[in-house]
N, C-alpha and C positions, 0 to 999 in steps of 0.2 A: 195419313194426317201426321202433320209435325206436331211433335211434342218438344219443348224446350225446358228442361229442368236445371235450375242454378243451385248448386250447393256450396256454399262460401264461392270459391273462384274457379267451381267445376261445372262444365256443362255437357250434357248430353242430347247430340242430334242424331236421329234415326239409329239411336243405340250407341252411338260412336262418342268415346270419352274424350272431351277435348278441355284442357286447361285454360283459362283464362290468362291473357298477357298479363304481366305485371303493372302494364300501364293502366290497365282497367281494373282498379281496385273496388271501385264502386259497384254494387251489383247492379244498378241500372246502365251503367257504362258497359260492364261487361255483358250483359244481355245484346246491348247495340254491337259490340264486337263480335260476338258469337254469331248474330246474325249476319253481319257483314261475311265473316268466314264461310257461313253455310251457303251464300250464294255464290261462291267461289270453290264449294267442294268438288272434286273430280267427279267426272259423269260416272264413273262406274259405281258410286254409290246409289245412283239412280236407276240401276239395272234391276228393276223390282218385276217388270212385265207391263206393258203398254196398256193391258186391259184392266191390271189391278189399279193403275194409276187413274185409268177412266173412269171407274168406279166411284171415286171421290170427287171427280170433276164435275163441273156444271154443263161441260161442253158435250156434243155428241160425237161419236167416233166416227171417222170416214174410212170406208173400205171399198176399192173399186168404184167410188161414186155414190155408195149405198151409205146413207144416215144411219147410224146406231145409236138410239137415245141412251142415256145414262142410267136411266130407270123407267119402268113401266108400272101400272096399276092393274092388279089382278085380284079379283073376289074382293076388294076393299083393301087389300094389302098393297106397300109399295115395294118392289122389287128392284133390287140394283142389278147392272151389268155383271155378270160373273166373268165372261169373257166372250170373244167372238173371233171368227177366223174365215178364211177362203176355202169353199171345196173346188178342188180342180181334178180334172181326170186326163189321164195322159192317152193321146192318141197317135200311135207312130212315133212315140217320143215328144210329142207336142203337146204341152200342158193346155187344156182348156178350161177356162174359168166358167163354173156352172152357177154355184150360189155362195150369198155371205149368210154364215149361221151365227145366231147370236143366242146365248143362254142368259136367263134372268133367274135370280133366286133371292131369298129373303136376308141371306147372310153369304159372305165369302165360303165357295166350296171348292177347296183346293186338291181333291182327290176324289177318286171314283166310289170309294166307300161313302165319304161324306155326302156326296149326290144322292147315292142310294139310301142312305139313313135318313136324308131330309124329308120332313113333312109337307113341304111345301109352302105356299103354291111355287109352282115353276113355270117358267116359259120358256119356249123355243121358236125362233123367228128364223125362216129360211127364205131371202129375197134373191130371185133369180135373176141372173144377168143375162138372159135370153129368152126367146120365145121358146116353149117347150109344149107340145102336143100332147093329147091324151095318152096316146100310147107310149110316150116316152117318158110321161108321168108314172105310170102303173108300171113300166118296166124298170123303172129306176129304183122304185120304192120296193118292188118284188126282189130285186137283185140285192138290195141294201140289206133287206132281212135275212135273206137266204145266207148270204157271206157273213154278217156279222152280228145276228143275236146269237147271244149265248145263253140266255135264260129264257126255257119255254114250260108250258103247264098244260094240262089237259083243256081244251077248247083255245088253245093259242091260234091254230090255224083259222079259226072262225074270227077271232078278234082282230087278227092280222089283215086279212081280207077284207073286213069291213071297213078298218082305219084307211087302207089303200085305197077302197072305194070311193071314200069321199074326197079325194082331190081331184080336180079337173085339169085341163089346159091351162096355161099360164102365159102372160105377156111378160116381156122384159120389164123387171121390175115387180112383177107380181110375186105376193108373199103369203108362203104355207106358214100356219101358225099352230102350235100344240101347247095346250095348257094342262098343268095339272092342278086340280082343285079338289082337294079331299083325296078320294079314291077314283075320281072320275077324270079322263082324258078327254078333254073339249078339243074338236078339231076344226081350224078355221081354214077356209080356202079363199083367197082375195078379199078378206075383210068378212065373210060371211060363215056363221055357225053351221057346219054341216053336219054335225052329229057327235055324240059321246060314247065313248068305251068304258064301261062301268069296271071296276076291279084294280085292285094293287098290281094284281099279277100282270096285267100288261103294262102297266107303267114300268115294271121291272125289266120287262122284255125290251120296252122301246128305250130305257135307259142303257140297257147293254150294247144298244146299237152304236151309242156315241162314247160309252167309257168302259164296256167290256174289255175282255182279252184280244178280241179281233176287231176293233174300231172300224167305222167306216173308212177313218183316214187317221193315223197316228198323231199327225201335225195338228188336225183340227182337233182331236181330243185335248191335246195340251192348251190349244187356244182357248177352247170352252172353259177349262178349268182355270184359265188365266195364268198359265205355268210357261 
């Protein structure tokens, strides 16, 4: 959000100190001049992160034809888009686009530690860009957990298998959704609630998939954090 503060003939725009031109001695005139200057500021001042900008926008983000809303409602709370990105997989050096991931939180979370410490609610949406059969869905989640989870606990395997078993085949545009509400993890497949995994421990494991030391994809981790 833009904050313009006038102190005599000094203005601050995005933290940049700008002295009002001498021709604009009147405060109102000074503000008008500053706004004109703001409109022509170098583009480098706006390199904040596409996803951070979208959070304060009323417009949905578009990624590979997928509409990513700027906010969602979870358990009566309004969550803002924290970040979104494209998951790809390279096959014989050819990148294959798999899904668009979107992460929603009650406040901006720009680090893995901030995500882990957040009480939620949180929401993850995975919108697939191709038809995916049951065996591929199961294999993909199993592989991701095996390669990227950095936090486990007694009973982890049971919860992991129950989680994976809740997802079925998807058509192009199908959505897998995961919500954290309190210490419960709610699993939706194509808009239908399939089940719940109880306990904060599984939530920590799931978060380590995306934000841990060996995330599913480093570039996707950065995108979900809005960095």
